[in-house]
N, C-alpha and C positions, 0 to 999 in steps of 0.2 A: 504493498499500501502504500503512497504519497499523501504525505503529510503537508498542511499549511494551517494559518490563520486569515480569520477575516479581520484585514485592519487596512490601515491607510499606506500607500508607495512609502511613506517618509519611511517608513520601518523594517522596508526588504534587506537593509543592511545587515541591520540585527539578525533577522529571521536566516538569511543564507550564514552567517557568521554561526550563529544555532546549528544549523546543518538541515533546515526545512527544504522540501524539494520545488515548490511555487507559492505565490500570493494572493489570495483572492481579494478583490478589491468591488467598490461600489460601485454600481450602473451609475450613478446619479454625480458624482464627482470624479469619476475617474475615464467617462465615457461621455460625459454633459451632450446627452442625445440633443438638445433642442440649443445649443448653442452653435459657432460656428466651424468649420474648419480650422479655419485659422488659428482660433482659442485650442482646438483639436492639437493640431500640431504641436503645441509646447509638452500638453501632457507623452505626447506619443515620443517626444524627445527623451524626456526625464525616462520613460520604461525604455528605451533603448540603452541608457545607460546603467539601470536596475541589475541587479546581480539574480535578479527572480524573473521570471516568466509570469504575468498576471491569466494564469490558464484557466480560472473562472472567475465570475463576478454575479454579484449578489444585490436585494433593494432595487430591485428591476424597475419597478412602476410606481410613481409617488401617489398617494392618495389623492393626490385632485383632480388626477389624471384617472377619473372612472373605468374601470372593464363593467361594471356591475350596475344597474340604475337605470334612471329616465334621463339621464344629463352626459350618457357615452358619446363621446366626439370620436367616431369610430376612424375617420383619418389623418385627426392628429395622431390617434394611439397607433396607427399603421405609418405612420413617418418616424415616429418614435421609436419604435421597434426597428426598422429598417435601419436607422444610423447606428442605435445601440448594437446590432449584430455585425454590422460591417464595420466598425471603430474596436469593437471587441476582436473580431479577426486581425486588424492590424496591429495589434497590441500581441497579439499570439493567444487568444481567449480559446476556449473550445465549450464552454457552460457559463449560462447566464438561468440562476436561480429566478423561479418567480413564486415567492412567497407574498411578499407585498399584498398583507392582510387589509388595509386602508382600501385599497383598489378595489377588493373583490367583495368585501364585508357586507351582507344584507339589510337593508332599512328595516324595521319594522312595517309589519304587513307587508312588504313587497314578497312576491312570488319565487319561492325556491327552485321552483321548476324554470322559470324565467331566468331564474340568476345563472343557474347552471347551462341553460342555453345560450347565456350571453360569456360565459369564460368559455365553454367550449367554442365560440365563433373568435374569439379574440386566440384561443390557443389554436387555431387553425390557421388564421392570418400570420400569426407571428411564425409559424412553422414553414410559413412563404417563404419569411423571410431568414429566419435559422437557416434552411437547408441551402437556400440560394449562396450562403456565406461560410457555409460548413461549422455551424454552431448550432448546438443545442439545447433546447428550451427543460430546463428539468421544475416541474411544477412541484413545489411543496406545501406538503398538508398542515396547517395551521391549526394549533390545540383550542382548547375554548377560552383559554388565558388571554387571546389575541383574536381569534377569526371564530366567524360564527358560519363558513363552508368550507366544505372540504375541510373536513379537521383532522379525519386519521387515516392511516398508508389505504385500507380498501376505497375510500373515499376516493385519495389519488388514484389509484389502478383503475376506479370506473370511470374517470375521466381520463385518463391518457389511453385508456383503450377504447371510450369511444370518441375520441379523436383520432386515433389511428392514425397518427405523424409518423415518418421518422427521424423529424425533428423536434419531437415532444417526449421527454421520457419523466422519470421521478427523482427526486430529491428524499433520503432519508436522513431524518433529523431525530435524535435522541429524546433532545429535547421534549420535543413535540410526543413524540410516540411516549415517553416515560408520562406526561401530564393527562396524556389520555387514556393511560392504563393497559394499554394495547402490550397484547404477547409477543414477544419479541421473534413468534414465527410469522409474524406475518412480513418482517422483514425477507422472509425464507419465500413466503408467498409472494412477493414484489420482485423476486429476482430477475427476471426477463426486462423489467423496465427501470431497473436502478441506474443513474448513470451518474450518481453523486451521492456523496455525505457530509452530514453539517453535526457535527457532537459540542457537547458542553457538560461540565457535570452539572444533572437534569435539574438537583434541587433551588439550587440559587441560579445558576445558568453562568457561573465561575467556572475558571481553567481547571481542567481534569491536573487533580494533583492537589489541589487545594484544600481536600479532607479525603476521607475513606473511600470512594465509592468506587463498589467495583463494576468497570466495565466489562466483565468477562461473558455475559450473557448477551453482549449487545456486537462484541466482535465474534462470537461464537455464531450468532446469527449470519452477520457480514458473509463469516467463510462459508454459512451453509447456502446464503445466497450465491457461491462465488465468484461474492465479489473483491477484488482486489486495485480498484483506483483510489481515485484521491478523496481524503480525509480533510475536512477543513472545520477548524472549533471558531467556533462562533459563540464568544464567549466574554466576561468581565476579567480585566485582571486587578489584582492588588500594585504590584511593580511591574509592565509591561518587563521591562530588559531580564528582570529576572524570573519571573514567572514563565515567560516561552520557553525555558530551560526544563522546564518542571512538567511543562505542559508536555514536549517533545520527549521524553524521559518516559512519561507516565503513558501515552500511548505506542510506542513501542514495545515497551512491554506485553502487551497483549498479543503482538504479532509475532 
């Protein structure tokens, strides 16, 4: 497996020193999908000088750019996604995670069936752009603490199967799985659709190794699913420079 942290490009040197394999950046900060190509060129030059390649991106769609509801601007969404996919590829990326609960949460009284139809329509459009640029959109199930639709791994599987596009797969995220009390066997059931993994110590969403949380069942399930790809830590740190060492040592102990 390959390991990373979800963080800013400024931290790439430290991650490289510790021994991480890549860096996971934020879409809105690193790809600036609604900014000009001239502005993006500045970021491109910074990435070219970075010791780690940004193979994955998270924080895809801002909350004000709705995917679900009565105020969806589909043309703007399409432009946003195309630019994000194109620029992700320019930076060496392969994965864009679509969690972005605020963009897809369902307002009270709104039809969940209609919301699922809109998410499927969005993902089908996103797949057009992703496949054209060699990117995979990885759908993330968001637990009840943050999301109110597509909350579990089975929910995610159902949506990915419904969209049925090469460019749309799944993210497995321990934090969300743990807070939905899902059995780890759900990860094995998702085996053929897993494109990316997020992890953290799930109780406080802290860094792995900050307490005695046992990741054995999680990594056993990933191995049972035949997964040997990227694992990014999406978590908080007490002291970044110090704690990223503990994080990598902890994760590698399970593989």
